[in-house]
C-alpha positions in Angstrom: 38.2 -9.4 -35.9 38.8 -7.8 -32.8 39.9 -4.4 -33.0 42.1 -3.0 -30.5 43.8 0.3 -29.3 47.0 0.9 -30.7 49.8 2.1 -28.7 49.4 6.0 -30.8 45.9 6.2 -30.1 46.1 5.4 -26.2 48.6 8.5 -26.3 45.6 10.6 -28.4 43.3 9.6 -25.8 45.4 9.9 -22.6 45.8 13.6 -24.3 42.2 14.2 -24.7 41.8 13.0 -21.1 44.4 15.6 -19.7 42.8 18.2 -21.7 39.3 17.0 -19.6 41.0 16.8 -16.9 42.1 20.5 -16.7 38.5 21.6 -18.1 37.1 20.1 -15.4 39.5 20.5 -13.0 38.9 24.6 -13.7 34.7 24.3 -14.1 34.7 23.1 -10.9 37.6 23.9 -8.8 34.9 26.9 -7.9 32.9 24.5 -5.9 35.6 23.1 -3.3 37.3 26.6 -3.0 34.2 28.6 -2.2 35.4 29.8 1.3 38.6 31.1 -0.5 36.8 33.1 -3.3 34.6 34.9 -1.3 37.3 35.5 1.1 39.5 37.1 -1.5 36.9 39.1 -3.0 34.0 39.5 -0.2 31.7 37.9 -1.6 29.2 35.5 0.2 28.6 31.8 -0.7 25.8 32.2 -2.7 27.7 34.7 -5.4 30.8 32.5 -5.4 28.4 29.3 -6.5 26.8 31.9 -9.1 30.2 32.0 -10.6 29.9 28.0 -11.1 26.2 28.8 -12.5 27.6 31.2 -14.6 30.1 28.7 -16.2 27.4 26.0 -16.5 24.9 28.5 -18.1 27.4 29.7 -20.4 28.5 26.4 -21.6 25.5 25.1 -22.3 24.9 28.0 -25.0 28.3 27.9 -26.3 28.5 24.4 -27.0 25.8 23.7 -29.9 26.7 27.6 -31.0 30.0 26.3 -31.6 29.0 23.4 -33.9 26.4 25.6 -36.0 29.6 28.3 -36.7 32.9 26.4 -36.5 31.6 22.3 -36.7 33.2 22.3 -39.9 36.6 23.1 -39.1 39.2 20.1 -37.8 38.3 18.6 -34.3 41.6 19.5 -33.0 41.8 23.0 -33.9 38.4 22.9 -32.2 39.6 21.6 -29.0 43.1 24.0 -29.6 41.2 27.2 -29.8 39.2 26.2 -26.7 41.9 25.4 -24.4 43.1 29.1 -25.5 40.0 30.8 -24.3 39.7 28.8 -21.3 43.5 29.7 -20.0 42.5 33.3 -21.0 39.7 33.2 -19.4 41.5 31.6 -15.6 44.4 33.7 -16.6 41.5 37.1 -16.4 39.8 35.2 -13.7 43.3 35.3 -11.2 43.7 39.4 -12.3 39.7 40.5 -11.6 39.4 43.4 -9.7 36.1 42.5 -8.8 32.7 40.5 -8.9 31.8 42.0 -12.7 35.1 41.2 -13.8 34.9 37.2 -12.4 32.0 37.0 -13.9 33.0 38.1 -17.4 36.0 35.8 -16.7 34.1 33.1 -16.2 31.5 33.6 -19.4 35.4 33.2 -21.3 36.1 29.9 -20.0 32.3 28.9 -20.7 33.0 29.8 -24.0 36.3 28.2 -24.3 34.8 25.4 -22.6 32.4 24.9 -25.2 34.8 24.2 -28.1 36.6 21.6 -25.8 33.9 19.4 -23.7 31.8 17.9 -27.0 34.2 17.7 -29.4 37.1 15.7 -27.0 34.4 12.7 -26.8 33.6 13.1 -30.6 36.9 13.2 -31.3 38.0 10.1 -29.6 35.3 7.8 -30.3 36.4 8.3 -33.5 40.2 7.4 -33.2 39.4 3.7 -32.8 37.5 0.9 -34.3 33.6 0.9 -33.7 33.6 -2.0 -31.4 36.1 0.0 -29.4 33.9 3.0 -29.2 32.9 2.6 -25.3 36.4 2.1 -24.1 37.6 5.2 -25.9 34.8 7.2 -24.4 35.6 6.3 -21.2 38.8 6.6 -21.5 39.0 10.0 -22.5 35.8 10.9 -19.7 38.6 9.4 -17.0 39.6 13.0 -17.4 37.0 14.5 -15.8 37.2 11.4 -12.9 40.7 12.1 -12.4 39.6 16.3 -12.1 37.2 14.5 -8.9 40.3 12.6 -7.4 43.4 15.0 -8.0 42.2 18.3 -9.6 39.3 19.3 -7.3 40.9 18.2 -4.1 44.3 20.0 -5.0 42.3 23.1 -6.6 41.1 23.3 -2.8 44.3 22.7 -1.0 45.5 24.9 -3.5 43.6 27.9 -2.8 43.6 27.7 1.3 47.2 28.0 1.2 47.9 30.4 -1.5 44.5 32.0 -2.9 42.2 31.7 -5.3 44.1 34.0 -7.5 47.3 31.5 -7.3 44.5 28.8 -7.8 43.3 30.5 -11.4 46.7 31.3 -12.4 47.9 28.0 -11.9 45.1 26.7 -14.3 45.5 29.1 -16.7 49.4 27.9 -17.4 48.6 23.8 -16.8 45.5 24.5 -19.8 48.1 25.9 -22.3 51.0 23.1 -21.4 47.6 20.1 -22.4 46.8 22.2 -25.6 50.7 21.8 -26.3 49.9 18.2 -25.2 46.6 17.7 -28.2 48.9 19.4 -30.7 51.8 16.9 -30.4 50.3 13.6 -29.6 46.2 14.1 -31.7 46.3 13.7 -35.4 44.5 16.7 -37.0 42.3 14.0 -39.5 39.0 14.4 -37.5 36.6 16.0 -40.4 34.3 18.5 -38.1 30.3 18.7 -39.6 28.6 22.0 -40.8 25.7 22.4 -38.3 22.5 24.4 -39.7 20.7 25.4 -36.4 17.6 24.2 -38.7 19.6 20.7 -38.2 20.0 21.8 -34.7 15.8 22.4 -34.5 15.1 19.3 -36.3 17.5 17.1 -33.5 15.7 18.9 -30.1 12.2 18.5 -32.1 12.8 14.7 -31.6 11.3 12.8 -29.0 13.8 10.5 -28.8 17.0 13.0 -28.2 15.3 15.4 -26.3 14.2 12.9 -23.7 17.5 11.7 -23.5 19.1 15.0 -23.3 16.6 15.9 -20.2 18.2 12.4 -19.1 21.3 14.4 -18.2 20.1 18.0 -17.7 18.5 16.6 -14.5 21.1 14.4 -13.3 23.4 17.0 -13.5 21.0 19.5 -11.7 20.3 16.7 -9.2 23.8 16.3 -8.7 25.6 19.8 -8.6 22.7 21.4 -5.9 24.3 19.1 -3.9 28.4 18.9 -4.8 27.7 22.9 -5.6 27.5 23.4 -2.0 29.6 20.5 -0.4 32.1 22.7 1.3 29.3 24.9 3.2 27.5 21.7 3.8 30.4 20.2 5.5 31.2 23.1 7.8 27.8 24.3 8.8 25.7 21.2 9.2 29.1 18.7 10.2 30.7 21.6 12.3 34.5 20.8 10.7 37.1 22.8 8.7 38.6 22.9 5.9 40.3 19.5 6.1 37.5 17.6 6.1 36.4 19.4 3.3 39.3 18.3 1.6 39.1 14.8 2.7 35.4 14.7 1.7 36.7 16.1 -2.0 39.3 13.2 -2.3 37.0 10.2 -1.1 34.5 11.8 -3.6 37.6 11.6 -6.5 38.8 8.1 -5.8 35.1 6.6 -6.0 34.5 8.3 -8.2 37.4 7.0 -10.6 36.2 3.7 -9.2 33.0 4.1 -10.9 34.4 5.0 -14.1 37.0 2.2 -14.4 34.4 -0.1 -13.6 32.2 1.6 -16.1 34.6 1.5 -18.7 34.6 -2.4 -18.8 30.6 -2.9 -17.6 30.0 -1.3 -21.2 31.0 -4.4 -23.1 28.6 -6.9 -20.8 26.1 -4.0 -19.7 23.6 -1.5 -21.8 24.1 2.0 -21.9 20.3 2.4 -20.3 20.7 -0.7 -17.2 23.8 1.5 -16.0 21.7 4.9 -16.1 18.9 2.8 -14.5 21.3 1.6 -11.8 23.4 4.7 -10.9 20.6 7.0 -10.9 19.0 4.5 -8.4 22.1 4.0 -6.3 21.9 8.0 -6.1 18.7 8.5 -4.9 19.4 6.1 -2.2 22.2 7.4 -0.9 21.5 11.0 -0.7 18.6 9.8 1.0 20.5 7.7 3.9 22.9 10.7 3.8 20.1 13.5 5.1 18.9 10.8 7.5 21.9 9.7 9.2 23.2 11.4 12.5 25.8 14.3 11.5 29.4 12.1 11.8 31.9 13.2 9.5 33.1 9.7 9.3 29.3 8.6 8.0 29.1 11.3 5.7 32.1 9.9 3.9 31.6 7.0 3.5 28.2 7.8 1.9 30.0 9.9 -0.1 31.5 6.3 -1.3 29.2 5.6 -2.5 27.3 8.8 -4.3 30.9 9.3 -6.2 30.8 5.6 -7.1 27.2 6.2 -8.8 27.5 9.3 -10.0 30.7 7.7 -12.2 28.5 5.2 -13.4 26.3 7.9 -15.5 28.3 10.1 -17.3 29.7 7.4 -19.7 27.1 5.6 -19.9 25.0 8.8 -21.0 27.7 9.8 -23.3 27.6 6.6 -25.0 23.9 6.1 -25.3 23.7 9.1 -27.2 26.3 8.0 -29.4 24.6 4.7 -30.2 21.1 6.7 -30.8 22.5 9.2 -33.4 22.7 9.0 -36.4 26.7 9.6 -38.2 25.6 12.7 -39.5 23.9 13.7 -36.3 26.4 13.1 -33.8 28.7 16.2 -33.6 25.1 18.4 -32.8 24.0 15.5 -30.5 27.1 15.3 -28.6 27.4 19.1 -28.4 24.0 19.2 -27.2 24.8 16.7 -24.3 27.0 18.7 -23.5 25.0 21.6 -23.3 22.3 20.2 -21.2 24.9 18.9 -19.1 26.4 22.2 -18.2 23.2 23.9 -18.1 21.9 21.3 -15.6 25.1 22.2 -13.5 24.7 25.9 -13.9 20.4 25.2 -12.8 21.3 23.3 -10.1 23.8 25.0 -8.2 21.5 28.6 -9.0 18.5 26.9 -7.8 21.1 25.8 -4.9 22.7 29.3 -4.1 18.6 30.4 -3.8 17.5 27.1 -1.2 20.6 26.4 1.3 20.5 30.1 2.5 17.0 29.2 3.3 16.0 25.7 3.8 19.9 24.3 4.5 21.3 20.9 4.1 18.1 19.0 4.0 16.3 21.5 1.3 19.5 20.5 -0.9 19.2 17.1 -0.4 15.4 17.0 -0.7 15.7 19.3 -4.2 19.0 17.0 -5.4 16.9 13.3 -5.3 13.6 15.3 -6.6 15.9 16.0 -9.8 16.8 12.4 -10.2 13.6 11.1 -10.5 12.6 13.5 -13.0 16.0 12.1 -14.9 14.5 8.4 -14.6 11.1 9.4 -16.1 13.0 11.1 -18.9 15.1 8.1 -19.7 12.0 5.9 -19.4 10.6 8.4 -21.5 13.8 8.3 -23.8 13.3 4.5 -24.1 9.8 4.3 -25.0 10.1 6.7 -28.3 13.6 5.0 -29.0 11.7 2.0 -29.9 10.5 2.0 -33.4 6.2 1.5 -33.2 5.4 -2.3 -34.0 3.1 -1.9 -37.5 0.5 -4.8 -37.5 -0.3 -6.8 -41.0 -3.4 -5.6 -42.4 -6.8 -8.2 -42.3 -6.6 -10.3 -45.0 -10.6 -11.3 -45.8 -11.5 -14.8 -45.7 -12.8 -15.8 -49.2 
């Protein structure tokens, strides 16, 4: 009998997707709003970009620690706790008097996101029958794509119109509303699993897991070393203004959603490894073409369509691969570590870009992005090799 996703399950998955939308928008809106943030607090672009790095690195530490300290709690409770902390951090950002307070608020937002991100995927995958897990994960992660489509361009527009402080106050309000939506629609039936530090260390010590985590680390390092400086790149290399940045972010969002919708359906026909390989190859070729093509805005927008489509093949496929790779016992910690490596990559990639861009400009960032994706491809090949069981040959019998 073919399992189906019921209407109540769809409502719950939609609520989780909206929560992911809010988290992704609040986390990544810094990239699209660098000029507004820099203007509001008299910062350099590099300082503003480091706020994205601080969030990512905090999330990378918080996500696994949440599983160790609070993993035994019901997953919906973890999500609601995280949304509360995330919203409080957004309000603190809006009220920050200076850079130190901005850093503290981003740490609080990153800690809150550590409760939310990995748990949303695990919770969504457990709401449905095993046959529908790939589709359910894609539905939850659609919130990330919708953040690219609507949230981040809208955030950039709000920041340019009313300022960065108004933007983060709005993020705080919407965070609380998304928490109420989760409370009303998602059943509180998914129990967590208490994870020991030794168990986490055991997962990390397994080659098949560690190399799988490195795949997502290098992917996000490559993607966000480029994405975090998209606004300065358009301003400096393509010599255009804020309208061009909004157009680029919108193009990225639309193409990203199309990629997510396609991969949600393709999950039934293609393995996660094949989708990851396809997405990374497309990303390398596209970034290289952006670097060598004439610096004309329309050409950039066309290439960003393929760039965003490629990146959105990767996120659901990576999460699906981790679910397939891990045991039921280790699924929660594996997803938490995946999110930790993901946001660690975001923090690392954007931090490196904040040092490379002032020295080497657009070409330095583009070259670094390609190098990171190549490392992700190498990690995927190693992970596949370690995942396959070693064949044991039959002992030879001596002839009588």
